[in-house]
Each structure stands twice: as structure tokens, then as C-alpha cells.
N, CA, C and O atoms as a GROMACS GRO file, in nm:
protein
  488
    1MET      N    1 -11.384  -1.598  -1.510
    1MET     CA    2 -11.484  -1.657  -1.424
    1MET      C    3 -11.414  -1.755  -1.331
    1MET      O    4 -11.338  -1.841  -1.376
    2ALA      N    5 -11.441  -1.743  -1.204
    2ALA     CA    6 -11.386  -1.836  -1.106
    2ALA      C    7 -11.472  -1.962  -1.107
    2ALA      O    8 -11.595  -1.954  -1.098
    3TYR      N    9 -11.408  -2.076  -1.117
    3TYR     CA   10 -11.482  -2.200  -1.109
    3TYR      C   11 -11.395  -2.302  -1.038
    3TYR      O   12 -11.273  -2.284  -1.025
    4ARG      N   13 -11.458  -2.408  -0.992
    4ARG     CA   14 -11.384  -2.517  -0.934
    4ARG      C   15 -11.462  -2.645  -0.956
    4ARG      O   16 -11.585  -2.645  -0.959
    5ILE      N   17 -11.389  -2.754  -0.971
    5ILE     CA   18 -11.451  -2.885  -0.980
    5ILE      C   19 -11.431  -2.947  -0.843
    5ILE      O   20 -11.319  -2.954  -0.792
    6ALA      N   21 -11.539  -2.991  -0.783
    6ALA     CA   22 -11.530  -3.039  -0.646
    6ALA      C   23 -11.607  -3.168  -0.628
    6ALA      O   24 -11.710  -3.191  -0.692
    7LYS      N   25 -11.556  -3.250  -0.539
    7LYS     CA   26 -11.632  -3.368  -0.497
    7LYS      C   27 -11.713  -3.323  -0.377
    7LYS      O   28 -11.658  -3.285  -0.273
    8LYS      N   29 -11.841  -3.328  -0.392
    8LYS     CA   30 -11.932  -3.285  -0.286
    8LYS      C   31 -12.029  -3.398  -0.260
    8LYS      O   32 -12.048  -3.486  -0.344
    9PRO      N   33 -12.091  -3.398  -0.142
    9PRO     CA   34 -12.196  -3.497  -0.120
    9PRO      C   35 -12.306  -3.476  -0.224
    9PRO      O   36 -12.324  -3.365  -0.273
   10PRO      N   37 -12.378  -3.581  -0.256
   10PRO     CA   38 -12.483  -3.565  -0.357
   10PRO      C   39 -12.582  -3.455  -0.319
   10PRO      O   40 -12.625  -3.443  -0.204
   11LEU      N   41 -12.616  -3.375  -0.418
   11LEU     CA   42 -12.720  -3.273  -0.401
   11LEU      C   43 -12.851  -3.334  -0.448
   11LEU      O   44 -12.854  -3.405  -0.549
   12ARG      N   45 -12.953  -3.307  -0.379
   12ARG     CA   46 -13.086  -3.349  -0.425
   12ARG      C   47 -13.155  -3.223  -0.473
   12ARG      O   48 -13.201  -3.141  -0.393
   13ILE      N   49 -13.163  -3.209  -0.603
   13ILE     CA   50 -13.224  -3.091  -0.666
   13ILE      C   51 -13.359  -3.132  -0.723
   13ILE      O   52 -13.370  -3.229  -0.797
   14VAL      N   53 -13.460  -3.056  -0.688
   14VAL     CA   54 -13.595  -3.075  -0.741
   14VAL      C   55 -13.626  -2.953  -0.825
   14VAL      O   56 -13.608  -2.840  -0.780
   15GLY      N   57 -13.673  -2.975  -0.948
   15GLY     CA   58 -13.703  -2.861  -1.032
   15GLY      C   59 -13.767  -2.900  -1.164
   15GLY      O   60 -13.794  -3.016  -1.191
   16ILE      N   61 -13.788  -2.799  -1.244
   16ILE     CA   62 -13.849  -2.814  -1.376
   16ILE      C   63 -13.738  -2.804  -1.479
   16ILE      O   64 -13.643  -2.728  -1.461
   17ARG      N   65 -13.748  -2.879  -1.587
   17ARG     CA   66 -13.643  -2.875  -1.689
   17ARG      C   67 -13.701  -2.853  -1.828
   17ARG      O   68 -13.818  -2.880  -1.855
   18ILE      N   69 -13.613  -2.804  -1.914
   18ILE     CA   70 -13.644  -2.794  -2.056
   18ILE      C   71 -13.524  -2.846  -2.133
   18ILE      O   72 -13.411  -2.837  -2.084
   19PRO      N   73 -13.546  -2.900  -2.252
   19PRO     CA   74 -13.431  -2.941  -2.334
   19PRO      C   75 -13.367  -2.818  -2.397
   19PRO      O   76 -13.436  -2.722  -2.432
   20LEU      N   77 -13.236  -2.823  -2.412
   20LEU     CA   78 -13.163  -2.720  -2.484
   20LEU      C   79 -13.108  -2.780  -2.611
   20LEU      O   80 -13.119  -2.901  -2.634
   21THR      N   81 -13.048  -2.697  -2.693
   21THR     CA   82 -12.986  -2.743  -2.817
   21THR      C   83 -12.836  -2.717  -2.809
   21THR      O   84 -12.789  -2.656  -2.714
   22SER      N   85 -12.763  -2.763  -2.907
   22SER     CA   86 -12.620  -2.734  -2.910
   22SER      C   87 -12.593  -2.597  -2.971
   22SER      O   88 -12.478  -2.555  -2.981
   23ASP      N   89 -12.698  -2.526  -3.012
   23ASP     CA   90 -12.686  -2.391  -3.069
   23ASP      C   91 -12.703  -2.288  -2.958
   23ASP      O   92 -12.813  -2.271  -2.905
   24MET      N   93 -12.595  -2.220  -2.923
   24MET     CA   94 -12.596  -2.126  -2.812
   24MET      C   95 -12.697  -2.013  -2.835
   24MET      O   96 -12.760  -1.967  -2.740
   25GLU      N   97 -12.712  -1.967  -2.958
   25GLU     CA   98 -12.807  -1.858  -2.984
   25GLU      C   99 -12.950  -1.902  -2.955
   25GLU      O  100 -13.028  -1.823  -2.902
   26ASP      N  101 -12.984  -2.025  -2.988
   26ASP     CA  102 -13.117  -2.077  -2.953
   26ASP      C  103 -13.135  -2.076  -2.801
   26ASP      O  104 -13.239  -2.034  -2.750
   27ASN      N  105 -13.033  -2.123  -2.731
   27ASN     CA  106 -13.042  -2.132  -2.585
   27ASN      C  107 -13.052  -1.995  -2.518
   27ASN      O  108 -13.118  -1.981  -2.416
   28LEU      N  109 -12.987  -1.895  -2.576
   28LEU     CA  110 -12.996  -1.759  -2.520
   28LEU      C  111 -13.137  -1.703  -2.534
   28LEU      O  112 -13.173  -1.607  -2.465
   29ARG      N  113 -13.217  -1.760  -2.622
   29ARG     CA  114 -13.357  -1.723  -2.636
   29ARG      C  115 -13.445  -1.812  -2.548
   29ARG      O  116 -13.538  -1.764  -2.484
   30ILE      N  117 -13.416  -1.942  -2.548
   30ILE     CA  118 -13.499  -2.041  -2.478
   30ILE      C  119 -13.498  -2.021  -2.326
   30ILE      O  120 -13.604  -2.022  -2.264
   31VAL      N  121 -13.379  -2.003  -2.267
   31VAL     CA  122 -13.369  -1.999  -2.120
   31VAL      C  123 -13.443  -1.879  -2.061
   31VAL      O  124 -13.519  -1.898  -1.965
   32PRO      N  125 -13.426  -1.756  -2.113
   32PRO     CA  126 -13.504  -1.645  -2.055
   32PRO      C  127 -13.655  -1.664  -2.070
   32PRO      O  128 -13.731  -1.626  -1.981
   33GLU      N  129 -13.699  -1.721  -2.183
   33GLU     CA  130 -13.842  -1.748  -2.201
   33GLU      C  131 -13.890  -1.850  -2.098
   33GLU      O  132 -14.002  -1.838  -2.047
   34PHE      N  133 -13.807  -1.948  -2.067
   34PHE     CA  134 -13.840  -2.049  -1.967
   34PHE      C  135 -13.856  -1.985  -1.829
   34PHE      O  136 -13.954  -2.012  -1.759
   35TRP      N  137 -13.760  -1.899  -1.791
   35TRP     CA  138 -13.770  -1.828  -1.663
   35TRP      C  139 -13.898  -1.745  -1.657
   35TRP      O  140 -13.971  -1.748  -1.557
   36LYS      N  141 -13.925  -1.671  -1.764
   36LYS     CA  142 -14.043  -1.584  -1.766
   36LYS      C  143 -14.171  -1.665  -1.748
   36LYS      O  144 -14.258  -1.627  -1.670
   37ALA      N  145 -14.182  -1.776  -1.821
   37ALA     CA  146 -14.302  -1.859  -1.811
   37ALA      C  147 -14.315  -1.921  -1.672
   37ALA      O  148 -14.425  -1.925  -1.616
   38LEU      N  149 -14.204  -1.969  -1.616
   38LEU     CA  150 -14.210  -2.032  -1.484
   38LEU      C  151 -14.245  -1.932  -1.375
   38LEU      O  152 -14.320  -1.964  -1.283
   39LEU      N  153 -14.191  -1.810  -1.385
   39LEU     CA  154 -14.219  -1.707  -1.285
   39LEU      C  155 -14.366  -1.666  -1.284
   39LEU      O  156 -14.416  -1.617  -1.183
   40GLN      N  157 -14.436  -1.686  -1.395
   40GLN     CA  158 -14.576  -1.647  -1.404
   40GLN      C  159 -14.671  -1.759  -1.359
   40GLN      O  160 -14.792  -1.738  -1.349
   41GLY      N  161 -14.616  -1.877  -1.333
   41GLY     CA  162 -14.701  -1.990  -1.296
   41GLY      C  163 -14.691  -2.025  -1.149
   41GLY      O  164 -14.614  -1.964  -1.074
   42GLU      N  165 -14.769  -2.123  -1.110
   42GLU     CA  166 -14.772  -2.165  -0.970
   42GLU      C  167 -14.662  -2.265  -0.935
   42GLU      O  168 -14.628  -2.281  -0.818
   43GLN      N  169 -14.605  -2.332  -1.035
   43GLN     CA  170 -14.500  -2.429  -1.007
   43GLN      C  171 -14.378  -2.363  -0.944
   43GLN      O  172 -14.310  -2.425  -0.862
   44PHE      N  173 -14.350  -2.238  -0.981
   44PHE     CA  174 -14.235  -2.168  -0.923
   44PHE      C  175 -14.251  -2.157  -0.771
   44PHE      O  176 -14.156  -2.181  -0.697
   45LEU      N  177 -14.369  -2.121  -0.725
   45LEU     CA  178 -14.393  -2.110  -0.581
   45LEU      C  179 -14.380  -2.246  -0.513
   45LEU      O  180 -14.329  -2.256  -0.401
   46GLU      N  181 -14.428  -2.351  -0.580
   46GLU     CA  182 -14.413  -2.486  -0.524
   46GLU      C  183 -14.266  -2.521  -0.505
   46GLU      O  184 -14.226  -2.575  -0.402
   47ILE      N  185 -14.186  -2.490  -0.606
   47ILE     CA  186 -14.043  -2.519  -0.600
   47ILE      C  187 -13.977  -2.437  -0.488
   47ILE      O  188 -13.898  -2.491  -0.411
   48CYS      N  189 -14.009  -2.309  -0.480
   48CYS     CA  190 -13.950  -2.222  -0.378
   48CYS      C  191 -13.976  -2.274  -0.237
   48CYS      O  192 -13.888  -2.269  -0.152
   49LYS      N  193 -14.095  -2.324  -0.213
   49LYS     CA  194 -14.132  -2.374  -0.080
   49LYS      C  195 -14.049  -2.496  -0.038
   49LYS      O  196 -14.037  -2.526   0.080
   50LEU      N  197 -13.992  -2.566  -0.136
   50LEU     CA  198 -13.915  -2.687  -0.108
   50LEU      C  199 -13.771  -2.658  -0.066
   50LEU      O  200 -13.705  -2.745  -0.010
   51SER      N  201 -13.723  -2.538  -0.091
   51SER     CA  202 -13.582  -2.505  -0.067
   51SER      C  203 -13.547  -2.517   0.082
   51SER      O  204 -13.596  -2.440   0.164
   52ASN      N  205 -13.460  -2.615   0.114
   52ASN     CA  206 -13.416  -2.631   0.252
   52ASN      C  207 -13.274  -2.689   0.260
   52ASN      O  208 -13.233  -2.739   0.365
   53GLY      N  209 -13.201  -2.682   0.150
   53GLY     CA  210 -13.066  -2.737   0.147
   53GLY      C  211 -12.964  -2.637   0.098
   53GLY      O  212 -12.995  -2.520   0.073
   54GLU      N  213 -12.842  -2.684   0.087
   54GLU     CA  214 -12.732  -2.602   0.033
   54GLU      C  215 -12.702  -2.649  -0.107
   54GLU      O  216 -12.701  -2.770  -0.132
   55PRO      N  217 -12.678  -2.560  -0.199
   55PRO     CA  218 -12.680  -2.414  -0.186
   55PRO      C  219 -12.823  -2.362  -0.173
   55PRO      O  220 -12.918  -2.421  -0.225
   56ARG      N  221 -12.836  -2.253  -0.103
   56ARG     CA  222 -12.966  -2.190  -0.078
   56ARG      C  223 -13.015  -2.116  -0.202
   56ARG      O  224 -12.936  -2.074  -0.287
   57GLY      N  225 -13.146  -2.103  -0.210
   57GLY     CA  226 -13.205  -2.020  -0.315
   57GLY      C  227 -13.245  -2.099  -0.438
   57GLY      O  228 -13.239  -2.222  -0.442
   58ILE      N  229 -13.286  -2.025  -0.539
   58ILE     CA  230 -13.328  -2.082  -0.666
   58ILE      C  231 -13.205  -2.102  -0.753
   58ILE      O  232 -13.120  -2.013  -0.762
   59LEU      N  233 -13.195  -2.217  -0.816
   59LEU     CA  234 -13.078  -2.252  -0.894
   59LEU      C  235 -13.113  -2.266  -1.042
   59LEU      O  236 -13.219  -2.318  -1.077
   60GLY      N  237 -13.026  -2.218  -1.126
   60GLY     CA  238 -13.032  -2.243  -1.270
   60GLY      C  239 -12.921  -2.341  -1.302
   60GLY      O  240 -12.804  -2.311  -1.279
   61ILE      N  241 -12.955  -2.458  -1.353
   61ILE     CA  242 -12.857  -2.566  -1.370
   61ILE      C  243 -12.860  -2.616  -1.512
   61ILE      O  244 -12.965  -2.654  -1.564
   62SER      N  245 -12.743  -2.618  -1.576
   62SER     CA  246 -12.729  -2.677  -1.708
   62SER      C  247 -12.674  -2.818  -1.693
   62SER      O  248 -12.578  -2.840  -1.618
   63VAL      N  249 -12.734  -2.913  -1.762
   63VAL     CA  250 -12.691  -3.052  -1.758
   63VAL      C  251 -12.659  -3.094  -1.900
   63VAL      O  252 -12.744  -3.089  -1.989
   64TYR      N  253 -12.534  -3.137  -1.920
   64TYR     CA  254 -12.489  -3.185  -2.051
   64TYR      C  255 -12.449  -3.330  -2.037
   64TYR      O  256 -12.354  -3.363  -1.965
   65ARG      N  257 -12.522  -3.417  -2.106
   65ARG     CA  258 -12.486  -3.560  -2.106
   65ARG      C  259 -12.419  -3.597  -2.238
   65ARG      O  260 -12.320  -3.671  -2.240
   66ASN      N  261 -12.474  -3.547  -2.346
   66ASN     CA  262 -12.419  -3.566  -2.480
   66ASN      C  263 -12.489  -3.463  -2.569
   66ASN      O  264 -12.579  -3.394  -2.522
   67PRO      N  265 -12.448  -3.450  -2.696
   67PRO     CA  266 -12.508  -3.344  -2.780
   67PRO      C  267 -12.660  -3.351  -2.796
   67PRO      O  268 -12.722  -3.250  -2.830
   68LYS      N  269 -12.720  -3.466  -2.773
   68LYS     CA  270 -12.866  -3.478  -2.786
   68LYS      C  271 -12.937  -3.472  -2.652
   68LYS      O  272 -13.060  -3.468  -2.648
   69GLU      N  273 -12.863  -3.470  -2.544
   69GLU     CA  274 -12.921  -3.462  -2.409
   69GLU      C  275 -12.860  -3.346  -2.332
   69GLU      O  276 -12.766  -3.362  -2.254
   70ILE      N  277 -12.916  -3.228  -2.357
   70ILE     CA  278 -12.874  -3.106  -2.288
   70ILE      C  279 -13.000  -3.048  -2.227
   70ILE      O  280 -13.101  -3.029  -2.295
   71TYR      N  281 -12.995  -3.019  -2.097
   71TYR     CA  282 -13.113  -2.970  -2.027
   71TYR      C  283 -13.078  -2.849  -1.941
   71TYR      O  284 -12.964  -2.831  -1.899
   72TYR      N  285 -13.179  -2.769  -1.917
   72TYR     CA  286 -13.166  -2.657  -1.823
   72TYR      C  287 -13.275  -2.675  -1.718
   72TYR      O  288 -13.393  -2.688  -1.752
   73TYR      N  289 -13.235  -2.676  -1.592
   73TYR     CA  290 -13.328  -2.692  -1.480
   73TYR      C  291 -13.338  -2.560  -1.403
   73TYR      O  292 -13.240  -2.487  -1.390
   74ILE      N  293 -13.455  -2.531  -1.353
   74ILE     CA  294 -13.475  -2.430  -1.250
   74ILE      C  295 -13.524  -2.508  -1.130
   74ILE      O  296 -13.628  -2.573  -1.134
   75GLY      N  297 -13.446  -2.501  -1.021
   75GLY     CA  298 -13.482  -2.584  -0.908
   75GLY      C  299 -13.421  -2.537  -0.778
   75GLY      O  300 -13.364  -2.428  -0.770
   76VAL      N  301 -13.434  -2.620  -0.677
   76VAL     CA  302 -13.383  -2.590  -0.543
   76VAL      C  303 -13.320  -2.716  -0.485
   76VAL      O  304 -13.356  -2.828  -0.522
   77ALA      N  305 -13.225  -2.696  -0.393
   77ALA     CA  306 -13.170  -2.807  -0.316
   77ALA      C  307 -13.267  -2.836  -0.202
   77ALA      O  308 -13.309  -2.746  -0.130
   78THR      N  309 -13.303  -2.963  -0.188
   78THR     CA  310 -13.403  -2.998  -0.087
   78THR      C  311 -13.391  -3.145  -0.047
   78THR      O  312 -13.339  -3.227  -0.122
   79ASN      N  313 -13.441  -3.176   0.071
   79ASN     CA  314 -13.457  -3.316   0.110
   79ASN      C  315 -13.606  -3.350   0.118
   79ASN      O  316 -13.643  -3.459   0.161
   80SER      N  317 -13.690  -3.256   0.076
   80SER     CA  318 -13.836  -3.278   0.074
   80SER      C  319 -13.875  -3.360  -0.048
   80SER      O  320 -13.802  -3.368  -0.146
   81SER      N  321 -13.991  -3.422  -0.039
   81SER     CA  322 -14.044  -3.498  -0.152
   81SER      C  323 -14.081  -3.405  -0.266
   81SER      O  324 -14.128  -3.294  -0.244
   82ALA      N  325 -14.059  -3.452  -0.387
   82ALA     CA  326 -14.095  -3.374  -0.505
   82ALA      C  327 -14.244  -3.388  -0.532
   82ALA      O  328 -14.297  -3.499  -0.531
   83PRO      N  329 -14.313  -3.275  -0.554
   83PRO     CA  330 -14.455  -3.284  -0.592
   83PRO      C  331 -14.470  -3.358  -0.725
   83PRO      O  332 -14.376  -3.365  -0.804
   84ALA      N  333 -14.588  -3.412  -0.748
   84ALA     CA  334 -14.615  -3.483  -0.873
   84ALA      C  335 -14.583  -3.393  -0.991
   84ALA      O  336 -14.621  -3.276  -0.994
   85GLY      N  337 -14.514  -3.448  -1.088
   85GLY     CA  338 -14.482  -3.375  -1.210
   85GLY      C  339 -14.356  -3.290  -1.202
   85GLY      O  340 -14.318  -3.228  -1.301
   86ILE      N  341 -14.290  -3.286  -1.087
   86ILE     CA  342 -14.166  -3.209  -1.073
   86ILE      C  343 -14.053  -3.308  -1.050
   86ILE      O  344 -14.049  -3.375  -0.946
   87PRO      N  345 -13.960  -3.318  -1.146
   87PRO     CA  346 -13.856  -3.421  -1.137
   87PRO      C  347 -13.745  -3.388  -1.037
   87PRO      O  348 -13.726  -3.273  -0.997
   88VAL      N  349 -13.673  -3.493  -0.998
   88VAL     CA  350 -13.554  -3.481  -0.916
   88VAL      C  351 -13.435  -3.494  -1.010
   88VAL      O  352 -13.426  -3.590  -1.086
   89LEU      N  353 -13.343  -3.397  -1.004
   89LEU     CA  354 -13.224  -3.399  -1.089
   89LEU      C  355 -13.129  -3.508  -1.040
   89LEU      O  356 -13.097  -3.512  -0.921
   90PRO      N  357 -13.085  -3.596  -1.129
   90PRO     CA  358 -12.991  -3.700  -1.087
   90PRO      C  359 -12.863  -3.637  -1.031
   90PRO      O  360 -12.818  -3.533  -1.080
   91SER      N  361 -12.805  -3.700  -0.931
   91SER     CA  362 -12.681  -3.652  -0.871
   91SER      C  363 -12.564  -3.693  -0.961
   91SER      O  364 -12.545  -3.812  -0.987
   92GLU      N  365 -12.488  -3.597  -1.007
   92GLU     CA  366 -12.376  -3.621  -1.096
   92GLU      C  367 -12.259  -3.534  -1.056
   92GLU      O  368 -12.270  -3.454  -0.963
   93LYS      N  369 -12.147  -3.549  -1.126
   93LYS     CA  370 -12.032  -3.462  -1.102
   93LYS      C  371 -12.074  -3.319  -1.136
   93LYS      O  372 -12.147  -3.295  -1.232
   94LYS      N  373 -12.027  -3.225  -1.056
   94LYS     CA  374 -12.068  -3.087  -1.074
   94LYS      C  375 -11.949  -2.994  -1.092
   94LYS      O  376 -11.844  -3.014  -1.031
   95ILE      N  377 -11.968  -2.894  -1.175
   95ILE     CA  378 -11.874  -2.783  -1.185
   95ILE      C  379 -11.943  -2.667  -1.116
   95ILE      O  380 -12.053  -2.628  -1.154
   96LEU      N  381 -11.880  -2.613  -1.015
   96LEU     CA  382 -11.941  -2.508  -0.935
   96LEU      C  383 -11.887  -2.373  -0.978
   96LEU      O  384 -11.767  -2.348  -0.970
   97CYS      N  385 -11.976  -2.287  -1.025
   97CYS     CA  386 -11.933  -2.154  -1.065
   97CYS      C  387 -12.050  -2.058  -1.053
   97CYS      O  388 -12.162  -2.089  -1.094
   98PRO      N  389 -12.023  -1.942  -0.997
   98PRO     CA  390 -12.130  -1.842  -0.992
   98PRO      C  391 -12.142  -1.774  -1.129
   98PRO      O  392 -12.045  -1.715  -1.178
   99CYS      N  393 -12.258  -1.782  -1.189
   99CYS     CA  394 -12.282  -1.713  -1.316
   99CYS      C  395 -12.361  -1.588  -1.285
   99CYS      O  396 -12.481  -1.593  -1.259
  100THR      N  397 -12.291  -1.475  -1.287
  100THR     CA  398 -12.355  -1.350  -1.250
  100THR      C  399 -12.382  -1.261  -1.370
  100THR      O  400 -12.436  -1.152  -1.357
  101SER      N  401 -12.344  -1.309  -1.489
  101SER     CA  402 -12.369  -1.228  -1.609
  101SER      C  403 -12.389  -1.321  -1.728
  101SER      O  404 -12.362  -1.441  -1.721
  102VAL      N  405 -12.438  -1.264  -1.837
  102VAL     CA  406 -12.455  -1.340  -1.961
  102VAL      C  407 -12.319  -1.389  -2.009
  102VAL      O  408 -12.308  -1.500  -2.061
  103LEU      N  409 -12.215  -1.307  -1.994
  103LEU     CA  410 -12.081  -1.346  -2.038
  103LEU      C  411 -12.034  -1.471  -1.964
  103LEU      O  412 -11.974  -1.560  -2.025
  104ASP      N  413 -12.061  -1.480  -1.834
  104ASP     CA  414 -12.026  -1.600  -1.758
  104ASP      C  415 -12.095  -1.722  -1.817
  104ASP      O  416 -12.033  -1.827  -1.833
  105SER      N  417 -12.223  -1.710  -1.849
  105SER     CA  418 -12.298  -1.821  -1.906
  105SER      C  419 -12.243  -1.863  -2.042
  105SER      O  420 -12.232  -1.982  -2.070
  106VAL      N  421 -12.209  -1.766  -2.124
  106VAL     CA  422 -12.153  -1.795  -2.257
  106VAL      C  423 -12.021  -1.868  -2.242
  106VAL      O  424 -11.997  -1.968  -2.310
  107PHE      N  425 -11.933  -1.819  -2.152
  107PHE     CA  426 -11.804  -1.884  -2.129
  107PHE      C  427 -11.824  -2.026  -2.080
  107PHE      O  428 -11.757  -2.118  -2.127
  108LEU      N  429 -11.914  -2.045  -1.986
  108LEU     CA  430 -11.938  -2.178  -1.930
  108LEU      C  431 -11.988  -2.274  -2.037
  108LEU      O  432 -11.941  -2.387  -2.046
  109ASP      N  433 -12.083  -2.230  -2.118
  109ASP     CA  434 -12.134  -2.315  -2.226
  109ASP      C  435 -12.022  -2.352  -2.324
  109ASP      O  436 -12.014  -2.467  -2.368
  110PHE      N  437 -11.937  -2.255  -2.357
  110PHE     CA  438 -11.825  -2.281  -2.448
  110PHE      C  439 -11.732  -2.384  -2.385
  110PHE      O  440 -11.691  -2.480  -2.450
  111TRP      N  441 -11.698  -2.365  -2.257
  111TRP     CA  442 -11.606  -2.455  -2.188
  111TRP      C  443 -11.662  -2.596  -2.183
  111TRP      O  444 -11.590  -2.693  -2.209
  112ILE      N  445 -11.790  -2.609  -2.151
  112ILE     CA  446 -11.852  -2.741  -2.144
  112ILE      C  447 -11.850  -2.807  -2.281
  112ILE      O  448 -11.818  -2.926  -2.292
  113ASN      N  449 -11.884  -2.733  -2.386
  113ASN     CA  450 -11.885  -2.790  -2.521
  113ASN      C  451 -11.745  -2.832  -2.564
  113ASN      O  452 -11.729  -2.935  -2.629
  114GLU      N  453 -11.644  -2.754  -2.529
  114GLU     CA  454 -11.506  -2.789  -2.563
  114GLU      C  455 -11.463  -2.915  -2.487
  114GLU      O  456 -11.400  -3.003  -2.546
  115LYS      N  457 -11.496  -2.924  -2.358
  115LYS     CA  458 -11.459  -3.042  -2.280
  115LYS      C  459 -11.532  -3.166  -2.333
  115LYS      O  460 -11.475  -3.275  -2.335
  116ALA      N  461 -11.656  -3.150  -2.375
  116ALA     CA  462 -11.733  -3.263  -2.424
  116ALA      C  463 -11.676  -3.312  -2.557
  116ALA      O  464 -11.684  -3.432  -2.587
  117ALA      N  465 -11.619  -3.222  -2.638
  117ALA     CA  466 -11.568  -3.258  -2.769
  117ALA      C  467 -11.424  -3.311  -2.761
  117ALA      O  468 -11.375  -3.371  -2.856
  118THR      N  469 -11.358  -3.288  -2.648
  118THR     CA  470 -11.218  -3.329  -2.632
  118THR      C  471 -11.210  -3.454  -2.545
  118THR      O  472 -11.262  -3.455  -2.434
  119PRO      N  473 -11.144  -3.559  -2.595
  119PRO     CA  474 -11.128  -3.677  -2.508
  119PRO      C  475 -11.048  -3.640  -2.384
  119PRO      O  476 -10.947  -3.570  -2.395
  120HIS      N  477 -11.091  -3.684  -2.270
  120HIS     CA  478 -11.016  -3.657  -2.146
  120HIS      C  479 -11.040  -3.770  -2.047
  120HIS      O  480 -11.136  -3.845  -2.058
  121HIS      N  481 -10.952  -3.778  -1.952
  121HIS     CA  482 -10.961  -3.884  -1.850
  121HIS      C  483 -10.976  -3.820  -1.715
  121HIS      O  484 -10.923  -3.711  -1.691
  122GLU      N  485 -11.047  -3.887  -1.626
  122GLU     CA  486 -11.065  -3.834  -1.490
  122GLU      C  487 -10.984  -3.917  -1.393
  122GLU      O  488 -10.985  -3.891  -1.273
   0.00000   0.00000   0.00000
């Protein structure tokens, strides 16, 4: 999987989130269910209408702060105001990688968990 760590201007991402667990098998069940539920509701259309930034399109974003704070967002890059009840993702350091398959997602989750468990300096 091609990836790069880059310093980019802050992204303003607006979207819906769910908590994840440190158990990858749970997450492989949770995330598709989240997509399915969101696609059937009206919030997805609200989010889509807000997309006006880079990167374009609908984004799936994993956020790892610590083992008890892991989230998955479905959102868009935008400079528009967030509708009530739809959070703005805090701007943080980002790892940019196109995840085009389940294998990419599994590798990325493994890499993030390994980096989180290993002391490192920036």
C-alpha cells in the first residue's frame, strides 16, 4: 500500500462518527453496518451537499487517539457550516493513503496499532 505522511493545511471535515474497538474483527463488522445505515438515512445526503473542499468526495476516516478513543468518520471536506448534530473532525496529523480494498484497511489498522504501541519521536 502506498502511503505518505504529509504536512498539509488543516482539513475541515464534517461528518458522522462511531466508536471503534481495538478488536479488528469487531471493526470489520461495525464499519460496513455503519455505512449501510448511513446510506439509508437522510444525514448522508446532508453530508454530501456540504462537500466543497479537497479531497473531493465522501471520506472514510479512522481516528486513533489511544486504545479507548478510536473512531470512524464518514464525512466530507468542507468550509460550510456543520448542520446541527453533525460534528466537525478536529484537525490533526494525517496519514494519507488510498484504501481501495479490505486488505489495505487491515494493513493500515495493523500499522496504526503497531505505531501506537511503539514509543516514537516526531
